[in-house]
C-alpha positions as a Python dict, from the first residue, in 0.01 Angstrom:
ca = {
    (1, 'M'): (0, 0, 0),
    (2, 'N'): (-211, -129, -287),
    (3, 'D'): (-240, 45, -649),
    (4, 'I'): (-583, 92, -739),
    (5, 'A'): (-654, 70, -1116),
    (6, 'V'): (-839, 380, -1243),
    (7, 'V'): (-1068, 283, -1506),
    (8, 'D'): (-1181, 591, -1733),
    (9, 'S'): (-1543, 577, -1803),
    (10, 'P'): (-1637, 567, -2163),
    (11, 'V'): (-1739, 904, -2333),
    (12, 'L'): (-2073, 881, -2503),
    (13, 'P'): (-2064, 1037, -2839),
    (14, 'R'): (-2279, 1368, -2879),
    (15, 'V'): (-2551, 1297, -3113),
    (16, 'K'): (-2628, 1593, -3378),
    (17, 'R'): (-2974, 1658, -3420),
    (18, 'W'): (-3217, 1903, -3631),
    (19, 'Y'): (-3342, 2235, -3474),
    (20, 'I'): (-3581, 2522, -3590),
    (21, 'L'): (-3367, 2847, -3604),
    (22, 'K'): (-3586, 3161, -3608),
    (23, 'T'): (-3386, 3436, -3813),
    (24, 'N'): (-3474, 3798, -3993),
    (25, 'G'): (-3422, 3669, -4326),
    (26, 'I'): (-3156, 3614, -4558),
    (27, 'A'): (-2911, 3900, -4445),
    (28, 'N'): (-2967, 3744, -4098),
    (29, 'I'): (-2836, 3409, -4226),
    (30, 'R'): (-2538, 3571, -4416),
    (31, 'S'): (-2421, 3715, -4069),
    (32, 'I'): (-2451, 3358, -3935),
    (33, 'N'): (-2248, 3196, -4198),
    (34, 'A'): (-1988, 3494, -4168),
    (35, 'C'): (-1897, 3372, -3817),
    (36, 'L'): (-1888, 3048, -3836),
    (37, 'K'): (-1502, 3015, -3834),
    (38, 'V'): (-1484, 3107, -3489),
    (39, 'A'): (-1858, 2930, -3412),
    (40, 'P'): (-1831, 2655, -3148),
    (41, 'E'): (-1942, 2393, -3388),
    (42, 'V'): (-2039, 2419, -3748),
    (43, 'P'): (-2360, 2331, -3848),
    (44, 'N'): (-2539, 2177, -4131),
    (45, 'F'): (-2774, 2422, -4298),
    (46, 'W'): (-3105, 2307, -4461),
    (47, 'M'): (-3325, 2564, -4590),
    (48, 'A'): (-3652, 2360, -4672),
    (49, 'G'): (-3788, 2372, -4992),
    (50, 'Y'): (-3643, 2364, -5350),
    (51, 'M'): (-3450, 2639, -5519),
    (52, 'V'): (-3621, 2734, -5825),
    (53, 'P'): (-3417, 2802, -6141),
    (54, 'R'): (-3332, 3114, -6222),
    (55, 'K'): (-3518, 3136, -6550),
    (56, 'I'): (-3844, 3073, -6401),
    (57, 'R'): (-3771, 3259, -6067),
    (58, 'K'): (-4004, 3577, -6184),
    (59, 'T'): (-4276, 3384, -6280),
    (60, 'T'): (-4626, 3444, -6118),
    (61, 'A'): (-4674, 3036, -6086),
    (62, 'L'): (-4363, 2978, -5834),
    (63, 'K'): (-4264, 3317, -5671),
    (64, 'K'): (-4127, 3173, -5361),
    (65, 'D'): (-3799, 2944, -5316),
    (66, 'F'): (-3844, 2829, -4975),
    (67, 'F'): (-4142, 2686, -4760),
    (68, 'Y'): (-4046, 2867, -4431),
    (69, 'Y'): (-3966, 3228, -4485),
    (70, 'D'): (-3707, 3370, -4212),
    (71, 'Y'): (-3660, 3008, -4084),
    (72, 'A'): (-3357, 2791, -4103),
    (73, 'F'): (-3291, 2429, -4004),
    (74, 'L'): (-2938, 2343, -3825),
    (75, 'E'): (-2815, 2014, -3741),
    (76, 'L'): (-2619, 2084, -3388),
    (77, 'E'): (-2463, 1862, -3110),
    (78, 'D'): (-2515, 2158, -2862),
    (79, 'A'): (-2777, 2371, -2999),
    (80, 'Q'): (-2808, 2588, -2647),
    (81, 'T'): (-2416, 2664, -2669),
    (82, 'F'): (-2466, 2793, -3052),
    (83, 'E'): (-2765, 2982, -2955),
    (84, 'K'): (-2571, 3171, -2687),
    (85, 'F'): (-2269, 3222, -2947),
    (86, 'L'): (-2560, 3410, -3149),
    (87, 'S'): (-2663, 3623, -2891),
    (88, 'D'): (-2330, 3733, -2794),
    (89, 'R'): (-2256, 3851, -3152),
    (90, 'H'): (-2588, 4056, -3140),
    (91, 'I'): (-2741, 3820, -3423),
    (92, 'P'): (-3126, 3842, -3360),
    (93, 'A'): (-3186, 3451, -3428),
    (94, 'Y'): (-3317, 3192, -3150),
    (95, 'F'): (-3443, 2843, -3172),
    (96, 'L'): (-3788, 2728, -3087),
    (97, 'H'): (-3772, 2598, -2743),
    (98, 'H'): (-3957, 2342, -2497),
    (99, 'T'): (-4233, 2518, -2315),
    (100, 'G'): (-4143, 2718, -2037),
    (101, 'T'): (-3780, 2678, -2070),
    (102, 'K'): (-3460, 2812, -2270),
    (103, 'I'): (-3376, 2450, -2373),
    (104, 'P'): (-3381, 2431, -2770),
    (105, 'Q'): (-3671, 2199, -2888),
    (106, 'A'): (-3518, 1938, -3181),
    (107, 'L'): (-3748, 1823, -3475),
    (108, 'T'): (-3865, 1478, -3435),
    (109, 'E'): (-3808, 1211, -3698),
    (110, 'D'): (-4161, 1241, -3807),
    (111, 'E'): (-4148, 1618, -3846),
    (112, 'I'): (-3838, 1601, -4047),
    (113, 'L'): (-3995, 1327, -4284),
    (114, 'A'): (-4328, 1531, -4324),
    (115, 'I'): (-4112, 1822, -4452),
    (116, 'K'): (-3901, 1614, -4662),
    (117, 'Q'): (-4203, 1527, -4836),
    (118, 'L'): (-4321, 1868, -4892),
    (119, 'E'): (-3966, 1927, -5052),
    (120, 'T'): (-4038, 1637, -5290),
    (121, 'L'): (-4398, 1758, -5365),
    (122, 'K'): (-4196, 2118, -5432),
    (123, 'Q'): (-3959, 1974, -5665),
    (124, 'L'): (-4214, 1759, -5869),
    (125, 'E'): (-4400, 2085, -5937),
    (126, 'V'): (-4082, 2278, -6043),
    (127, 'E'): (-3997, 1991, -6271),
    (128, 'A'): (-4332, 1998, -6428),
    (129, 'F'): (-4331, 2352, -6479),
    (130, 'K'): (-3991, 2316, -6664),
    (131, 'T'): (-4170, 2065, -6889),
    (132, 'P'): (-4420, 2269, -7061),
    (133, 'L'): (-4742, 2094, -7207),
    (134, 'V'): (-4695, 2298, -7520),
    (135, 'R'): (-4427, 2224, -7782),
    (136, 'A'): (-4267, 2356, -8071),
    (137, 'G'): (-4516, 2292, -8345),
    (138, 'S'): (-4846, 2292, -8081),
    (139, 'Y'): (-5151, 2464, -8196),
    (140, 'I'): (-5221, 2710, -7887),
    (141, 'E'): (-5478, 2989, -7799),
    (142, 'V'): (-5355, 3262, -7574),
    (143, 'T'): (-5515, 3268, -7236),
    (144, 'H'): (-5403, 3564, -7059),
    (145, 'G'): (-5233, 3904, -7147),
    (146, 'P'): (-5272, 4164, -7469),
    (147, 'F'): (-5298, 3888, -7693),
    (148, 'I'): (-5578, 3703, -7506),
    (149, 'G'): (-5773, 3471, -7727),
    (150, 'C'): (-5548, 3467, -8021),
    (151, 'K'): (-5451, 3141, -8189),
    (152, 'G'): (-5128, 3029, -8349),
    (153, 'I'): (-4823, 2807, -8398),
    (154, 'V'): (-4544, 2751, -8151),
    (155, 'K'): (-4223, 2839, -8344),
    (156, 'E'): (-3962, 2761, -8048),
    (157, 'I'): (-3959, 2754, -7675),
    (158, 'T'): (-3680, 3003, -7503),
    (159, 'G'): (-3679, 2966, -7113),
    (160, 'S'): (-4016, 3043, -6984),
    (161, 'Y'): (-4155, 3230, -7286),
    (162, 'A'): (-4285, 3065, -7640),
    (163, 'V'): (-4213, 3221, -7981),
    (164, 'L'): (-4551, 3232, -8143),
    (165, 'E'): (-4654, 3271, -8517),
    (166, 'M'): (-5011, 3424, -8520),
    (167, 'N'): (-5222, 3688, -8739),
    (168, 'V'): (-5200, 4036, -8607),
    (169, 'F'): (-5459, 4233, -8804),
    (170, 'E'): (-5436, 3983, -9092),
    (171, 'R'): (-5066, 3978, -9103),
    (172, 'P'): (-4809, 3681, -8972),
    (173, 'T'): (-4672, 3819, -8690),
    (174, 'S'): (-4424, 3682, -8420),
    (175, 'V'): (-4475, 3740, -8086),
    (176, 'R'): (-4348, 3628, -7752),
    (177, 'V'): (-4567, 3495, -7457),
    (178, 'E'): (-4509, 3345, -7125),
    (179, 'L'): (-4569, 2954, -7144),
    (180, 'E'): (-4830, 2983, -6843),
    (181, 'F'): (-5045, 3229, -7075),
    (182, 'L'): (-5097, 2920, -7334),
    (183, 'K'): (-5327, 2671, -7389),
    (184, 'D'): (-5261, 2356, -7615),
    (185, 'L'): (-5600, 2346, -7813),
    (186, 'L'): (-5501, 1990, -7957),
    (187, 'Q'): (-5477, 1855, -7644),
    (188, 'A'): (-5826, 1915, -7571),
    (189, 'Y'): (-5961, 1856, -7935),
    (190, 'E'): (-6113, 1502, -7990),
    (191, 'P'): (-6223, 1467, -8349),
    (192, 'S'): (-6546, 1282, -8397),
    (193, 'V'): (-6541, 1014, -8610),
    (194, 'E'): (-6859, 913, -8860),
    (195, 'C'): (-6916, 529, -8902),
    (196, 'I'): (-6969, 410, -9251),
    (197, 'D'): (-7217, 146, -9295),
    (198, 'D'): (-7072, -104, -9569),
    (199, 'D'): (-7384, -254, -9618),
    (200, 'A'): (-7614, 77, -9677),
    (201, 'E'): (-7692, 174, -10056),
}
């Protein structure tokens, strides 16, 4: 009897892809993190957006930290098994599916690129806000709040506030005003220059 050689078929590596997970907010995401030790696989988490620095989180210009509230992005090999894992633990979170099926739909490369471009714009917005237009020594005008219309000199900048020196009831006074409520008057000022004709008598 001839021996038959058995050749193992090659096992193709599974590919990780990004999926959108609909959650019920941060508490939901904490529940997912708490049970990852027993998950079928540990995903890479991606919260699309840019974390706003703590010092400027409360300003009116930048209130939200992330673009997609209640959504997280997970990179997985087997999203369907991971979704069942969440369901078995009664965690109300699910992936976006292909129409008419229960098969999670992965993000395309173009969609990932578009989201990353939004992140870049958000980062530029935050960086611009962290670098105020007004600086110590700037001559400014207050544009909002109880000191609206008052003019003064910036003495120092601390976080998202500026300490100003201005005349209040004809007395020099130091006040703290949010940076977004200030306008640098010298930036908009263009002094007029008179031309003198040397030949004129």
